[in-house]
PDB file with SEQRES, HELIX, SHEET and CRYST1 records, atoms N, CA, C and O in Angstrom:
SEQRES   1 A   61  MET ARG LEU ARG SER THR ARG ARG LEU ILE TYR ASN ALA          
SEQRES   2 A   61  GLY ALA ASN SER ILE ASN THR SER SER ILE LEU ASN GLN          
SEQRES   3 A   61  GLN ASP LEU LEU ASN ASP PHE ASN VAL ASN VAL ALA GLY          
SEQRES   4 A   61  ALA LEU THR SER SER GLN GLN VAL ILE PRO GLU MET ILE          
SEQRES   5 A   61  GLU ARG LYS ILE GLY THR ILE ARG HIS                          
HELIX    1 AA1 GLN A   26  PHE A   33  1                                   8    
HELIX    2 AA2 ASN A   34  ALA A   38  3                                   5    
HELIX    3 AA3 GLY A   39  ARG A   54  1                                  16    
SHEET    1 AA1 2 ARG A   8  ILE A  10  0                                        
SHEET    2 AA1 2 THR A  58  ARG A  60  1                                        
CRYST1    1.000    1.000    1.000  90.00  90.00  90.00 P 1           1          
ATOM      1  N   MET A   1      14.920 -21.771   2.951  1.00  0.00           N  
ATOM      2  CA  MET A   1      13.491 -21.827   3.192  1.00  0.00           C  
ATOM      3  C   MET A   1      12.759 -21.141   2.034  1.00  0.00           C  
ATOM      4  O   MET A   1      13.097 -20.016   1.668  1.00  0.00           O  
ATOM      5  N   ARG A   2      11.795 -21.789   1.479  1.00  0.00           N  
ATOM      6  CA  ARG A   2      11.012 -21.218   0.379  1.00  0.00           C  
ATOM      7  C   ARG A   2       9.677 -20.760   0.934  1.00  0.00           C  
ATOM      8  O   ARG A   2       8.969 -21.509   1.607  1.00  0.00           O  
ATOM      9  N   LEU A   3       9.350 -19.511   0.636  1.00  0.00           N  
ATOM     10  CA  LEU A   3       8.060 -18.974   1.059  1.00  0.00           C  
ATOM     11  C   LEU A   3       6.983 -19.390   0.073  1.00  0.00           C  
ATOM     12  O   LEU A   3       7.253 -19.599  -1.110  1.00  0.00           O  
ATOM     13  N   ARG A   4       5.790 -19.506   0.560  1.00  0.00           N  
ATOM     14  CA  ARG A   4       4.666 -19.821  -0.308  1.00  0.00           C  
ATOM     15  C   ARG A   4       4.359 -18.625  -1.198  1.00  0.00           C  
ATOM     16  O   ARG A   4       4.673 -17.485  -0.858  1.00  0.00           O  
ATOM     17  N   SER A   5       3.755 -18.896  -2.318  1.00  0.00           N  
ATOM     18  CA  SER A   5       3.415 -17.821  -3.243  1.00  0.00           C  
ATOM     19  C   SER A   5       2.239 -17.002  -2.705  1.00  0.00           C  
ATOM     20  O   SER A   5       1.414 -17.488  -1.932  1.00  0.00           O  
ATOM     21  N   THR A   6       2.196 -15.771  -3.133  1.00  0.00           N  
ATOM     22  CA  THR A   6       1.142 -14.857  -2.702  1.00  0.00           C  
ATOM     23  C   THR A   6      -0.021 -14.928  -3.674  1.00  0.00           C  
ATOM     24  O   THR A   6       0.155 -14.746  -4.879  1.00  0.00           O  
ATOM     25  N   ARG A   7      -1.196 -15.189  -3.156  1.00  0.00           N  
ATOM     26  CA  ARG A   7      -2.407 -15.195  -3.985  1.00  0.00           C  
ATOM     27  C   ARG A   7      -3.250 -13.960  -3.729  1.00  0.00           C  
ATOM     28  O   ARG A   7      -3.995 -13.519  -4.604  1.00  0.00           O  
ATOM     29  N   ARG A   8      -3.134 -13.396  -2.524  1.00  0.00           N  
ATOM     30  CA  ARG A   8      -3.918 -12.213  -2.170  1.00  0.00           C  
ATOM     31  C   ARG A   8      -3.057 -11.228  -1.400  1.00  0.00           C  
ATOM     32  O   ARG A   8      -2.290 -11.605  -0.514  1.00  0.00           O  
ATOM     33  N   LEU A   9      -3.198  -9.968  -1.754  1.00  0.00           N  
ATOM     34  CA  LEU A   9      -2.599  -8.888  -0.972  1.00  0.00           C  
ATOM     35  C   LEU A   9      -3.743  -7.988  -0.532  1.00  0.00           C  
ATOM     36  O   LEU A   9      -4.486  -7.455  -1.356  1.00  0.00           O  
ATOM     37  N   ILE A  10      -3.870  -7.832   0.761  1.00  0.00           N  
ATOM     38  CA  ILE A  10      -4.847  -6.888   1.308  1.00  0.00           C  
ATOM     39  C   ILE A  10      -4.061  -5.817   2.038  1.00  0.00           C  
ATOM     40  O   ILE A  10      -3.501  -6.065   3.106  1.00  0.00           O  
ATOM     41  N   TYR A  11      -4.021  -4.623   1.459  1.00  0.00           N  
ATOM     42  CA  TYR A  11      -3.300  -3.514   2.070  1.00  0.00           C  
ATOM     43  C   TYR A  11      -4.300  -2.721   2.894  1.00  0.00           C  
ATOM     44  O   TYR A  11      -5.137  -2.000   2.352  1.00  0.00           O  
ATOM     45  N   ASN A  12      -4.203  -2.860   4.199  1.00  0.00           N  
ATOM     46  CA  ASN A  12      -5.188  -2.270   5.084  1.00  0.00           C  
ATOM     47  C   ASN A  12      -4.580  -1.218   6.015  1.00  0.00           C  
ATOM     48  O   ASN A  12      -5.185  -0.851   7.023  1.00  0.00           O  
ATOM     49  N   ALA A  13      -3.399  -0.743   5.678  1.00  0.00           N  
ATOM     50  CA  ALA A  13      -2.787   0.310   6.493  1.00  0.00           C  
ATOM     51  C   ALA A  13      -3.407   1.649   6.105  1.00  0.00           C  
ATOM     52  O   ALA A  13      -3.860   1.828   4.974  1.00  0.00           O  
ATOM     53  N   GLY A  14      -3.423   2.551   7.015  1.00  0.00           N  
ATOM     54  CA  GLY A  14      -3.958   3.869   6.707  1.00  0.00           C  
ATOM     55  C   GLY A  14      -3.521   4.888   7.727  1.00  0.00           C  
ATOM     56  O   GLY A  14      -3.372   4.590   8.912  1.00  0.00           O  
ATOM     57  N   ALA A  15      -3.319   6.089   7.247  1.00  0.00           N  
ATOM     58  CA  ALA A  15      -2.966   7.199   8.126  1.00  0.00           C  
ATOM     59  C   ALA A  15      -3.855   8.379   7.766  1.00  0.00           C  
ATOM     60  O   ALA A  15      -4.183   8.592   6.599  1.00  0.00           O  
ATOM     61  N   ASN A  16      -4.236   9.131   8.768  1.00  0.00           N  
ATOM     62  CA  ASN A  16      -5.108  10.269   8.527  1.00  0.00           C  
ATOM     63  C   ASN A  16      -4.857  11.317   9.595  1.00  0.00           C  
ATOM     64  O   ASN A  16      -5.298  11.178  10.736  1.00  0.00           O  
ATOM     65  N   SER A  17      -4.155  12.351   9.217  1.00  0.00           N  
ATOM     66  CA  SER A  17      -3.936  13.462  10.139  1.00  0.00           C  
ATOM     67  C   SER A  17      -5.208  14.287  10.167  1.00  0.00           C  
ATOM     68  O   SER A  17      -5.567  14.937   9.185  1.00  0.00           O  
ATOM     69  N   ILE A  18      -5.873  14.250  11.288  1.00  0.00           N  
ATOM     70  CA  ILE A  18      -7.150  14.945  11.415  1.00  0.00           C  
ATOM     71  C   ILE A  18      -6.884  16.427  11.689  1.00  0.00           C  
ATOM     72  O   ILE A  18      -6.631  16.839  12.821  1.00  0.00           O  
ATOM     73  N   ASN A  19      -6.950  17.195  10.633  1.00  0.00           N  
ATOM     74  CA  ASN A  19      -6.770  18.645  10.733  1.00  0.00           C  
ATOM     75  C   ASN A  19      -7.522  19.313   9.593  1.00  0.00           C  
ATOM     76  O   ASN A  19      -7.778  18.698   8.558  1.00  0.00           O  
ATOM     77  N   THR A  20      -7.862  20.542   9.786  1.00  0.00           N  
ATOM     78  CA  THR A  20      -8.423  21.318   8.678  1.00  0.00           C  
ATOM     79  C   THR A  20      -7.266  21.765   7.792  1.00  0.00           C  
ATOM     80  O   THR A  20      -6.123  21.838   8.244  1.00  0.00           O  
ATOM     81  N   SER A  21      -7.559  22.057   6.556  1.00  0.00           N  
ATOM     82  CA  SER A  21      -6.495  22.436   5.628  1.00  0.00           C  
ATOM     83  C   SER A  21      -5.765  23.707   6.054  1.00  0.00           C  
ATOM     84  O   SER A  21      -4.624  23.930   5.650  1.00  0.00           O  
ATOM     85  N   SER A  22      -6.405  24.531   6.855  1.00  0.00           N  
ATOM     86  CA  SER A  22      -5.739  25.758   7.293  1.00  0.00           C  
ATOM     87  C   SER A  22      -4.649  25.501   8.328  1.00  0.00           C  
ATOM     88  O   SER A  22      -3.775  26.345   8.523  1.00  0.00           O  
ATOM     89  N   ILE A  23      -4.690  24.326   9.008  1.00  0.00           N  
ATOM     90  CA  ILE A  23      -3.647  24.042  10.001  1.00  0.00           C  
ATOM     91  C   ILE A  23      -2.865  22.758   9.709  1.00  0.00           C  
ATOM     92  O   ILE A  23      -1.928  22.435  10.440  1.00  0.00           O  
ATOM     93  N   LEU A  24      -3.231  22.024   8.661  1.00  0.00           N  
ATOM     94  CA  LEU A  24      -2.504  20.814   8.293  1.00  0.00           C  
ATOM     95  C   LEU A  24      -1.123  21.212   7.794  1.00  0.00           C  
ATOM     96  O   LEU A  24      -0.992  22.045   6.898  1.00  0.00           O  
ATOM     97  N   ASN A  25      -0.095  20.610   8.382  1.00  0.00           N  
ATOM     98  CA  ASN A  25       1.245  20.976   7.917  1.00  0.00           C  
ATOM     99  C   ASN A  25       1.721  19.992   6.851  1.00  0.00           C  
ATOM    100  O   ASN A  25       1.185  18.893   6.701  1.00  0.00           O  
ATOM    101  N   GLN A  26       2.735  20.418   6.125  1.00  0.00           N  
ATOM    102  CA  GLN A  26       3.225  19.648   4.985  1.00  0.00           C  
ATOM    103  C   GLN A  26       3.753  18.275   5.409  1.00  0.00           C  
ATOM    104  O   GLN A  26       3.524  17.295   4.699  1.00  0.00           O  
ATOM    105  N   GLN A  27       4.438  18.178   6.520  1.00  0.00           N  
ATOM    106  CA  GLN A  27       4.994  16.898   6.951  1.00  0.00           C  
ATOM    107  C   GLN A  27       3.898  15.879   7.270  1.00  0.00           C  
ATOM    108  O   GLN A  27       4.024  14.706   6.919  1.00  0.00           O  
ATOM    109  N   ASP A  28       2.834  16.317   7.926  1.00  0.00           N  
ATOM    110  CA  ASP A  28       1.720  15.408   8.199  1.00  0.00           C  
ATOM    111  C   ASP A  28       1.090  14.905   6.903  1.00  0.00           C  
ATOM    112  O   ASP A  28       0.757  13.726   6.783  1.00  0.00           O  
ATOM    113  N   LEU A  29       0.929  15.802   5.941  1.00  0.00           N  
ATOM    114  CA  LEU A  29       0.367  15.421   4.647  1.00  0.00           C  
ATOM    115  C   LEU A  29       1.260  14.394   3.952  1.00  0.00           C  
ATOM    116  O   LEU A  29       0.770  13.401   3.413  1.00  0.00           O  
ATOM    117  N   LEU A  30       2.575  14.636   3.968  1.00  0.00           N  
ATOM    118  CA  LEU A  30       3.504  13.709   3.331  1.00  0.00           C  
ATOM    119  C   LEU A  30       3.533  12.354   4.041  1.00  0.00           C  
ATOM    120  O   LEU A  30       3.621  11.316   3.385  1.00  0.00           O  
ATOM    121  N   ASN A  31       3.462  12.354   5.365  1.00  0.00           N  
ATOM    122  CA  ASN A  31       3.408  11.092   6.105  1.00  0.00           C  
ATOM    123  C   ASN A  31       2.169  10.291   5.731  1.00  0.00           C  
ATOM    124  O   ASN A  31       2.255   9.084   5.505  1.00  0.00           O  
ATOM    125  N   ASP A  32       1.020  10.952   5.666  1.00  0.00           N  
ATOM    126  CA  ASP A  32      -0.218  10.280   5.262  1.00  0.00           C  
ATOM    127  C   ASP A  32      -0.094   9.716   3.848  1.00  0.00           C  
ATOM    128  O   ASP A  32      -0.507   8.586   3.589  1.00  0.00           O  
ATOM    129  N   PHE A  33       0.473  10.500   2.939  1.00  0.00           N  
ATOM    130  CA  PHE A  33       0.658  10.070   1.556  1.00  0.00           C  
ATOM    131  C   PHE A  33       1.553   8.827   1.498  1.00  0.00           C  
ATOM    132  O   PHE A  33       1.265   7.876   0.772  1.00  0.00           O  
ATOM    133  N   ASN A  34       2.632   8.851   2.267  1.00  0.00           N  
ATOM    134  CA  ASN A  34       3.563   7.719   2.247  1.00  0.00           C  
ATOM    135  C   ASN A  34       2.901   6.430   2.705  1.00  0.00           C  
ATOM    136  O   ASN A  34       3.146   5.370   2.129  1.00  0.00           O  
ATOM    137  N   VAL A  35       2.074   6.505   3.721  1.00  0.00           N  
ATOM    138  CA  VAL A  35       1.386   5.302   4.201  1.00  0.00           C  
ATOM    139  C   VAL A  35       0.283   4.894   3.233  1.00  0.00           C  
ATOM    140  O   VAL A  35       0.204   3.731   2.839  1.00  0.00           O  
ATOM    141  N   ASN A  36      -0.565   5.837   2.849  1.00  0.00           N  
ATOM    142  CA  ASN A  36      -1.769   5.529   2.085  1.00  0.00           C  
ATOM    143  C   ASN A  36      -1.516   5.225   0.615  1.00  0.00           C  
ATOM    144  O   ASN A  36      -2.159   4.339   0.052  1.00  0.00           O  
ATOM    145  N   VAL A  37      -0.594   5.939  -0.014  1.00  0.00           N  
ATOM    146  CA  VAL A  37      -0.375   5.787  -1.455  1.00  0.00           C  
ATOM    147  C   VAL A  37       0.924   5.038  -1.744  1.00  0.00           C  
ATOM    148  O   VAL A  37       0.913   3.999  -2.404  1.00  0.00           O  
ATOM    149  N   ALA A  38       2.035   5.565  -1.250  1.00  0.00           N  
ATOM    150  CA  ALA A  38       3.327   4.939  -1.541  1.00  0.00           C  
ATOM    151  C   ALA A  38       3.402   3.531  -0.934  1.00  0.00           C  
ATOM    152  O   ALA A  38       3.963   2.625  -1.551  1.00  0.00           O  
ATOM    153  N   GLY A  39       2.853   3.343   0.243  1.00  0.00           N  
ATOM    154  CA  GLY A  39       2.859   2.017   0.865  1.00  0.00           C  
ATOM    155  C   GLY A  39       2.056   1.007   0.065  1.00  0.00           C  
ATOM    156  O   GLY A  39       2.482  -0.134  -0.115  1.00  0.00           O  
ATOM    157  N   ALA A  40       0.901   1.425  -0.410  1.00  0.00           N  
ATOM    158  CA  ALA A  40       0.070   0.537  -1.228  1.00  0.00           C  
ATOM    159  C   ALA A  40       0.770   0.198  -2.544  1.00  0.00           C  
ATOM    160  O   ALA A  40       0.746  -0.951  -2.985  1.00  0.00           O  
ATOM    161  N   LEU A  41       1.384   1.184  -3.160  1.00  0.00           N  
ATOM    162  CA  LEU A  41       2.094   0.961  -4.420  1.00  0.00           C  
ATOM    163  C   LEU A  41       3.275   0.015  -4.218  1.00  0.00           C  
ATOM    164  O   LEU A  41       3.447  -0.935  -4.982  1.00  0.00           O  
ATOM    165  N   THR A  42       4.078   0.266  -3.207  1.00  0.00           N  
ATOM    166  CA  THR A  42       5.250  -0.561  -2.942  1.00  0.00           C  
ATOM    167  C   THR A  42       4.856  -2.002  -2.637  1.00  0.00           C  
ATOM    168  O   THR A  42       5.469  -2.939  -3.147  1.00  0.00           O  
ATOM    169  N   SER A  43       3.840  -2.175  -1.810  1.00  0.00           N  
ATOM    170  CA  SER A  43       3.374  -3.524  -1.481  1.00  0.00           C  
ATOM    171  C   SER A  43       2.882  -4.253  -2.727  1.00  0.00           C  
ATOM    172  O   SER A  43       3.184  -5.429  -2.926  1.00  0.00           O  
ATOM    173  N   SER A  44       2.136  -3.561  -3.548  1.00  0.00           N  
ATOM    174  CA  SER A  44       1.615  -4.167  -4.778  1.00  0.00           C  
ATOM    175  C   SER A  44       2.744  -4.573  -5.714  1.00  0.00           C  
ATOM    176  O   SER A  44       2.715  -5.652  -6.306  1.00  0.00           O  
ATOM    177  N   GLN A  45       3.726  -3.714  -5.840  1.00  0.00           N  
ATOM    178  CA  GLN A  45       4.840  -3.999  -6.744  1.00  0.00           C  
ATOM    179  C   GLN A  45       5.631  -5.231  -6.314  1.00  0.00           C  
ATOM    180  O   GLN A  45       6.279  -5.867  -7.145  1.00  0.00           O  
ATOM    181  N   GLN A  46       5.589  -5.569  -5.051  1.00  0.00           N  
ATOM    182  CA  GLN A  46       6.305  -6.743  -4.555  1.00  0.00           C  
ATOM    183  C   GLN A  46       5.647  -8.047  -4.989  1.00  0.00           C  
ATOM    184  O   GLN A  46       6.331  -9.059  -5.142  1.00  0.00           O  
ATOM    185  N   VAL A  47       4.349  -8.039  -5.188  1.00  0.00           N  
ATOM    186  CA  VAL A  47       3.642  -9.291  -5.506  1.00  0.00           C  
ATOM    187  C   VAL A  47       3.147  -9.378  -6.947  1.00  0.00           C  
ATOM    188  O   VAL A  47       2.839 -10.473  -7.419  1.00  0.00           O  
ATOM    189  N   ILE A  48       3.064  -8.275  -7.646  1.00  0.00           N  
ATOM    190  CA  ILE A  48       2.524  -8.271  -9.011  1.00  0.00           C  
ATOM    191  C   ILE A  48       3.292  -9.183  -9.965  1.00  0.00           C  
ATOM    192  O   ILE A  48       2.660  -9.939 -10.703  1.00  0.00           O  
ATOM    193  N   PRO A  49       4.631  -9.150  -9.986  1.00  0.00           N  
ATOM    194  CA  PRO A  49       5.325 -10.012 -10.960  1.00  0.00           C  
ATOM    195  C   PRO A  49       4.958 -11.496 -10.828  1.00  0.00           C  
ATOM    196  O   PRO A  49       4.730 -12.171 -11.832  1.00  0.00           O  
ATOM    197  N   GLU A  50       4.901 -11.994  -9.608  1.00  0.00           N  
ATOM    198  CA  GLU A  50       4.547 -13.401  -9.413  1.00  0.00           C  
ATOM    199  C   GLU A  50       3.090 -13.664  -9.784  1.00  0.00           C  
ATOM    200  O   GLU A  50       2.770 -14.711 -10.348  1.00  0.00           O  
ATOM    201  N   MET A  51       2.215 -12.722  -9.472  1.00  0.00           N  
ATOM    202  CA  MET A  51       0.801 -12.890  -9.819  1.00  0.00           C  
ATOM    203  C   MET A  51       0.617 -12.938 -11.330  1.00  0.00           C  
ATOM    204  O   MET A  51      -0.188 -13.719 -11.836  1.00  0.00           O  
ATOM    205  N   ILE A  52       1.350 -12.117 -12.039  1.00  0.00           N  
ATOM    206  CA  ILE A  52       1.268 -12.130 -13.504  1.00  0.00           C  
ATOM    207  C   ILE A  52       1.807 -13.450 -14.039  1.00  0.00           C  
ATOM    208  O   ILE A  52       1.207 -14.066 -14.920  1.00  0.00           O  
ATOM    209  N   GLU A  53       2.940 -13.875 -13.500  1.00  0.00           N  
ATOM    210  CA  GLU A  53       3.551 -15.123 -13.958  1.00  0.00           C  
ATOM    211  C   GLU A  53       2.626 -16.310 -13.723  1.00  0.00           C  
ATOM    212  O   GLU A  53       2.500 -17.179 -14.586  1.00  0.00           O  
ATOM    213  N   ARG A  54       1.986 -16.351 -12.576  1.00  0.00           N  
ATOM    214  CA  ARG A  54       1.099 -17.473 -12.243  1.00  0.00           C  
ATOM    215  C   ARG A  54      -0.313 -17.287 -12.801  1.00  0.00           C  
ATOM    216  O   ARG A  54      -1.114 -18.221 -12.777  1.00  0.00           O  
ATOM    217  N   LYS A  55      -0.620 -16.098 -13.300  1.00  0.00           N  
ATOM    218  CA  LYS A  55      -1.935 -15.752 -13.835  1.00  0.00           C  
ATOM    219  C   LYS A  55      -3.041 -15.906 -12.803  1.00  0.00           C  
ATOM    220  O   LYS A  55      -4.160 -16.316 -13.109  1.00  0.00           O  
ATOM    221  N   ILE A  56      -2.689 -15.563 -11.575  1.00  0.00           N  
ATOM    222  CA  ILE A  56      -3.680 -15.617 -10.494  1.00  0.00           C  
ATOM    223  C   ILE A  56      -3.246 -14.637  -9.414  1.00  0.00           C  
ATOM    224  O   ILE A  56      -2.057 -14.475  -9.141  1.00  0.00           O  
ATOM    225  N   GLY A  57      -4.233 -13.988  -8.807  1.00  0.00           N  
ATOM    226  CA  GLY A  57      -3.937 -13.099  -7.693  1.00  0.00           C  
ATOM    227  C   GLY A  57      -4.926 -11.958  -7.597  1.00  0.00           C  
ATOM    228  O   GLY A  57      -5.550 -11.560  -8.581  1.00  0.00           O  
ATOM    229  N   THR A  58      -5.054 -11.446  -6.392  1.00  0.00           N  
ATOM    230  CA  THR A  58      -5.971 -10.349  -6.124  1.00  0.00           C  
ATOM    231  C   THR A  58      -5.265  -9.336  -5.229  1.00  0.00           C  
ATOM    232  O   THR A  58      -4.578  -9.697  -4.273  1.00  0.00           O  
ATOM    233  N   ILE A  59      -5.449  -8.073  -5.558  1.00  0.00           N  
ATOM    234  CA  ILE A  59      -4.926  -6.986  -4.725  1.00  0.00           C  
ATOM    235  C   ILE A  59      -6.082  -6.097  -4.333  1.00  0.00           C  
ATOM    236  O   ILE A  59      -6.854  -5.650  -5.182  1.00  0.00           O  
ATOM    237  N   ARG A  60      -6.199  -5.841  -3.030  1.00  0.00           N  
ATOM    238  CA  ARG A  60      -7.254  -4.960  -2.519  1.00  0.00           C  
ATOM    239  C   ARG A  60      -6.606  -3.881  -1.690  1.00  0.00           C  
ATOM    240  O   ARG A  60      -5.740  -4.150  -0.856  1.00  0.00           O  
ATOM    241  N   HIS A  61      -7.028  -2.672  -1.923  1.00  0.00           N  
ATOM    242  CA  HIS A  61      -6.541  -1.525  -1.145  1.00  0.00           C  
ATOM    243  C   HIS A  61      -7.667  -0.925  -0.368  1.00  0.00           C  
ATOM    244  O   HIS A  61      -7.467   0.053   0.353  1.00  0.00           O  
TER     245      HIS A  61                                                      
END                                                                             
């Protein structure tokens, strides 16, 4: 089965641990980072090569 090519990536996931910095723990911060930053980067890296090859595509975060 051949999948269709990707023309648009909309990364709409988000995490936000609602805490003040005095009580925010390191694990919550890292979890938020993984969803918000690492997830967006990883998703983008999956589609960028094909978008460059086809000279078409849009990525929105």
